[in-house]
Biopython code that builds the backbone (N, CA, C, O; Angstrom):
import numpy as np
from Bio.PDB.StructureBuilder import StructureBuilder

atoms = [
    (1, "MET", "N", (82.215, 88.755, 88.054)),
    (1, "MET", "CA", (82.372, 89.630, 88.708)),
    (1, "MET", "C", (81.503, 91.203, 88.453)),
    (1, "MET", "O", (81.063, 91.983, 89.298)),
    (2, "LEU", "N", (81.477, 91.280, 86.936)),
    (2, "LEU", "CA", (80.607, 92.380, 86.835)),
    (2, "LEU", "C", (79.171, 92.291, 87.123)),
    (2, "LEU", "O", (78.453, 93.210, 87.517)),
    (3, "VAL", "N", (78.787, 90.901, 86.845)),
    (3, "VAL", "CA", (77.204, 91.048, 87.588)),
    (3, "VAL", "C", (77.235, 91.043, 88.730)),
    (3, "VAL", "O", (76.197, 91.516, 89.194)),
    (4, "LEU", "N", (78.071, 90.673, 89.604)),
    (4, "LEU", "CA", (77.611, 90.836, 90.958)),
    (4, "LEU", "C", (78.388, 92.570, 91.300)),
    (4, "LEU", "O", (78.437, 92.959, 92.467)),
    (5, "LEU", "N", (78.690, 93.058, 90.669)),
    (5, "LEU", "CA", (79.032, 94.332, 90.933)),
    (5, "LEU", "C", (77.628, 95.121, 90.488)),
    (5, "LEU", "O", (77.354, 96.148, 91.108)),
    (6, "SER", "N", (76.854, 94.729, 89.573)),
    (6, "SER", "CA", (75.595, 95.520, 89.304)),
    (6, "SER", "C", (74.725, 95.281, 90.384)),
    (6, "SER", "O", (73.864, 96.147, 90.534)),
    (7, "THR", "N", (74.715, 94.224, 91.273)),
    (7, "THR", "CA", (73.746, 94.356, 92.473)),
    (7, "THR", "C", (74.034, 95.151, 93.512)),
    (7, "THR", "O", (73.262, 95.631, 94.342)),
    (8, "ILE", "N", (75.781, 95.313, 93.361)),
    (8, "ILE", "CA", (75.687, 96.300, 94.950)),
    (8, "ILE", "C", (75.848, 97.804, 94.509)),
    (8, "ILE", "O", (76.608, 98.431, 93.771)),
    (9, "ASN", "N", (74.520, 98.148, 95.501)),
    (9, "ASN", "CA", (74.159, 99.598, 95.323)),
    (9, "ASN", "C", (75.201, 100.263, 95.948)),
    (9, "ASN", "O", (75.188, 101.436, 95.575)),
    (10, "SER", "N", (76.339, 99.982, 96.943)),
    (10, "SER", "CA", (77.253, 101.070, 97.681)),
    (10, "SER", "C", (78.645, 101.283, 96.230)),
    (10, "SER", "O", (79.186, 100.422, 95.536)),
    (11, "VAL", "N", (78.804, 102.681, 96.256)),
    (11, "VAL", "CA", (80.166, 102.689, 95.848)),
    (11, "VAL", "C", (81.722, 101.977, 96.303)),
    (11, "VAL", "O", (82.680, 101.408, 95.782)),
    (12, "PRO", "N", (81.168, 102.505, 97.826)),
    (12, "PRO", "CA", (82.580, 101.985, 98.422)),
    (12, "PRO", "C", (82.519, 100.701, 98.423)),
    (12, "PRO", "O", (83.549, 100.145, 98.044)),
    (13, "LEU", "N", (81.510, 99.929, 98.775)),
    (13, "LEU", "CA", (81.507, 98.226, 98.749)),
    (13, "LEU", "C", (81.746, 97.885, 97.250)),
    (13, "LEU", "O", (82.561, 96.983, 97.055)),
    (14, "GLY", "N", (81.211, 98.415, 96.238)),
    (14, "GLY", "CA", (81.960, 97.996, 95.029)),
    (14, "GLY", "C", (83.322, 98.480, 94.919)),
    (14, "GLY", "O", (83.872, 97.597, 94.260)),
    (15, "ILE", "N", (84.002, 99.181, 95.125)),
    (15, "ILE", "CA", (85.684, 99.085, 95.163)),
    (15, "ILE", "C", (86.021, 98.533, 96.242)),
    (15, "ILE", "O", (87.248, 98.431, 96.255)),
    (16, "ALA", "N", (85.476, 98.050, 97.324)),
    (16, "ALA", "CA", (86.375, 96.842, 98.175)),
    (16, "ALA", "C", (85.883, 95.500, 97.480)),
    (16, "ALA", "O", (86.557, 94.550, 97.879)),
    (17, "HIS", "N", (85.139, 95.225, 96.778)),
    (17, "HIS", "CA", (84.799, 93.893, 96.435)),
    (17, "HIS", "C", (85.960, 93.598, 94.814)),
    (17, "HIS", "O", (86.638, 92.599, 94.571)),
    (18, "ILE", "N", (85.814, 94.832, 94.000)),
    (18, "ILE", "CA", (87.407, 94.895, 92.952)),
    (18, "ILE", "C", (88.715, 94.499, 93.681)),
    (18, "ILE", "O", (89.439, 93.528, 93.461)),
    (19, "ALA", "N", (88.880, 95.738, 94.843)),
    (19, "ALA", "CA", (89.953, 95.353, 95.385)),
    (19, "ALA", "C", (90.447, 94.022, 95.957)),
    (19, "ALA", "O", (91.586, 93.618, 95.723)),
    (20, "ILE", "N", (89.285, 93.125, 96.961)),
    (20, "ILE", "CA", (89.303, 92.331, 97.175)),
    (20, "ILE", "C", (89.696, 91.060, 96.154)),
    (20, "ILE", "O", (90.465, 90.175, 96.528)),
    (21, "PHE", "N", (89.120, 91.068, 94.902)),
    (21, "PHE", "CA", (89.289, 90.440, 94.000)),
    (21, "PHE", "C", (90.447, 90.400, 93.266)),
    (21, "PHE", "O", (90.940, 89.428, 92.693)),
    (22, "GLY", "N", (90.771, 91.327, 93.316)),
    (22, "GLY", "CA", (92.386, 91.960, 93.026)),
    (22, "GLY", "C", (93.075, 90.966, 93.437)),
    (22, "GLY", "O", (93.483, 90.016, 92.768)),
    (23, "ALA", "N", (93.247, 91.225, 94.824)),
    (23, "ALA", "CA", (94.186, 90.459, 95.854)),
    (23, "ALA", "C", (94.042, 89.322, 95.537)),
    (23, "ALA", "O", (94.981, 88.661, 95.092)),
    (24, "GLY", "N", (92.834, 88.845, 95.696)),
    (24, "GLY", "CA", (93.224, 87.538, 95.725)),
    (24, "GLY", "C", (93.533, 86.708, 94.356)),
    (24, "GLY", "O", (93.945, 85.552, 94.448)),
    (25, "SER", "N", (93.335, 87.293, 93.139)),
    (25, "SER", "CA", (93.821, 86.961, 91.957)),
    (25, "SER", "C", (95.197, 86.648, 91.749)),
    (25, "SER", "O", (95.702, 85.732, 91.100)),
    (26, "ILE", "N", (95.982, 88.039, 92.755)),
    (26, "ILE", "CA", (97.325, 88.146, 92.364)),
    (26, "ILE", "C", (98.175, 86.833, 93.757)),
    (26, "ILE", "O", (99.173, 86.112, 93.761)),
    (27, "ALA", "N", (97.243, 87.094, 94.573)),
    (27, "ALA", "CA", (97.983, 85.867, 95.273)),
    (27, "ALA", "C", (97.693, 84.308, 94.798)),
    (27, "ALA", "O", (98.481, 83.378, 94.974)),
    (28, "GLY", "N", (96.740, 84.240, 94.328)),
    (28, "GLY", "CA", (96.567, 82.717, 93.543)),
    (28, "GLY", "C", (97.436, 82.728, 92.722)),
    (28, "GLY", "O", (98.175, 81.750, 92.612)),
    (29, "MET", "N", (97.596, 83.957, 91.839)),
    (29, "MET", "CA", (98.704, 83.488, 90.610)),
    (29, "MET", "C", (100.076, 83.388, 91.279)),
    (29, "MET", "O", (100.778, 82.511, 90.775)),
    (30, "ALA", "N", (100.627, 84.057, 92.276)),
    (30, "ALA", "CA", (101.840, 84.014, 93.267)),
    (30, "ALA", "C", (101.910, 82.329, 93.289)),
    (30, "ALA", "O", (102.610, 81.653, 92.534)),
    (31, "ALA", "N", (101.030, 81.831, 94.318)),
    (31, "ALA", "CA", (100.571, 80.685, 94.572)),
    (31, "ALA", "C", (100.853, 79.586, 93.751)),
    (31, "ALA", "O", (101.513, 78.617, 94.126)),
    (32, "MET", "N", (100.206, 79.764, 92.281)),
    (32, "MET", "CA", (100.261, 78.580, 91.317)),
    (32, "MET", "C", (101.563, 78.884, 90.785)),
    (32, "MET", "O", (102.056, 77.835, 90.370)),
    (33, "SER", "N", (102.515, 80.094, 90.577)),
    (33, "SER", "CA", (103.717, 80.205, 89.948)),
    (33, "SER", "C", (104.728, 79.516, 91.082)),
    (33, "SER", "O", (105.604, 78.737, 90.706)),
    (34, "THR", "N", (104.546, 79.867, 92.577)),
    (34, "THR", "CA", (105.390, 78.933, 93.370)),
    (34, "THR", "C", (105.218, 77.658, 92.988)),
    (34, "THR", "O", (106.067, 77.204, 92.222)),
    (35, "LEU", "N", (104.233, 76.886, 93.367)),
    (35, "LEU", "CA", (103.770, 75.547, 93.014)),
    (35, "LEU", "C", (104.478, 74.846, 91.599)),
    (35, "LEU", "O", (104.925, 73.700, 91.550)),
    (36, "ILE", "N", (104.463, 75.633, 90.700)),
    (36, "ILE", "CA", (104.852, 74.877, 89.169)),
    (36, "ILE", "C", (106.369, 75.386, 89.239)),
    (36, "ILE", "O", (107.130, 74.833, 88.445)),
    (37, "GLY", "N", (106.913, 76.366, 90.080)),
    (37, "GLY", "CA", (108.527, 76.767, 90.257)),
    (37, "GLY", "C", (109.173, 75.846, 91.094)),
    (37, "GLY", "O", (110.283, 75.389, 90.823)),
    (38, "LEU", "N", (108.597, 75.579, 92.001)),
    (38, "LEU", "CA", (109.391, 74.380, 93.147)),
    (38, "LEU", "C", (109.978, 73.184, 92.851)),
    (38, "LEU", "O", (111.035, 72.830, 93.372)),
    (39, "PRO", "N", (109.148, 72.295, 91.757)),
    (39, "PRO", "CA", (109.837, 71.016, 90.986)),
    (39, "PRO", "C", (111.174, 71.651, 90.296)),
    (39, "PRO", "O", (112.282, 71.148, 90.486)),
    (40, "LEU", "N", (110.973, 72.784, 89.492)),
    (40, "LEU", "CA", (111.878, 72.888, 88.818)),
    (40, "LEU", "C", (113.326, 73.237, 89.295)),
    (40, "LEU", "O", (114.407, 73.094, 88.724)),
    (41, "ALA", "N", (113.030, 73.698, 90.422)),
    (41, "ALA", "CA", (114.158, 74.759, 91.118)),
    (41, "ALA", "C", (114.862, 73.264, 92.067)),
    (41, "ALA", "O", (115.901, 73.076, 92.700)),
    (42, "LYS", "N", (114.123, 72.754, 91.862)),
    (42, "LYS", "CA", (114.343, 71.185, 92.972)),
    (42, "LYS", "C", (115.171, 70.617, 91.985)),
    (42, "LYS", "O", (116.306, 70.275, 92.318)),
    (43, "THR", "N", (114.641, 70.401, 90.375)),
    (43, "THR", "CA", (115.541, 69.514, 89.739)),
    (43, "THR", "C", (116.984, 70.305, 89.411)),
    (43, "THR", "O", (118.035, 69.692, 89.226)),
    (44, "LYS", "N", (116.888, 71.469, 89.377)),
    (44, "LYS", "CA", (118.240, 72.295, 88.923)),
    (44, "LYS", "C", (118.891, 71.899, 89.863)),
    (44, "LYS", "O", (119.840, 71.200, 89.509)),
    (45, "THR", "N", (118.758, 72.098, 91.329)),
    (45, "THR", "CA", (119.566, 71.488, 92.349)),
    (45, "THR", "C", (120.408, 70.202, 92.367)),
    (45, "THR", "O", (121.619, 70.015, 92.488)),
    (46, "ALA", "N", (119.299, 69.330, 92.197)),
    (46, "ALA", "CA", (119.543, 67.671, 92.194)),
    (46, "ALA", "C", (120.408, 67.681, 90.369)),
    (46, "ALA", "O", (121.227, 66.776, 90.212)),
    (47, "LEU", "N", (120.272, 68.296, 89.598)),
    (47, "LEU", "CA", (121.245, 67.996, 88.509)),
    (47, "LEU", "C", (122.563, 68.572, 88.587)),
    (47, "LEU", "O", (123.392, 67.826, 88.064)),
    (48, "SER", "N", (123.106, 69.757, 89.108)),
    (48, "SER", "CA", (124.326, 70.218, 89.758)),
    (48, "SER", "C", (124.543, 69.341, 90.450)),
    (48, "SER", "O", (125.709, 69.070, 90.162)),
    (49, "ALA", "N", (124.146, 68.468, 91.418)),
    (49, "ALA", "CA", (124.867, 67.930, 92.308)),
    (49, "ALA", "C", (125.239, 66.630, 91.715)),
    (49, "ALA", "O", (125.927, 65.863, 92.388)),
    (50, "CYS", "N", (124.831, 66.275, 90.440)),
    (50, "CYS", "CA", (125.072, 65.283, 89.713)),
    (50, "CYS", "C", (126.320, 65.271, 89.296)),
    (50, "CYS", "O", (127.149, 64.375, 89.459)),
    (51, "ARG", "N", (126.475, 66.557, 88.603)),
    (51, "ARG", "CA", (127.903, 67.014, 87.992)),
    (51, "ARG", "C", (129.183, 66.993, 88.438)),
    (51, "ARG", "O", (130.092, 67.423, 87.727)),
]
sb = StructureBuilder()
sb.init_structure("model")
sb.init_model(0)
sb.init_chain("A")
sb.init_seg("    ")
for serial, (resi, resn, name, xyz) in enumerate(atoms, 1):
    if name == "N":
        sb.init_residue(resn, " ", resi, " ")
    sb.init_atom(name, np.array(xyz, "f"), 0.0, 1.0, " ", f" {name:<3s}", serial, name[0])
structure = sb.get_structure()
């Protein structure tokens, strides 16, 4: 990210790049957390049905 920012000559474009990168990082982490959490939630539901 820092290598790319050094090639951008416009401050607003640099700030936009940082904002888009940050939003993408947050969205990616939320998606991965959801993908990891879904099997755990289904296991909890299945185990509670067995009782």
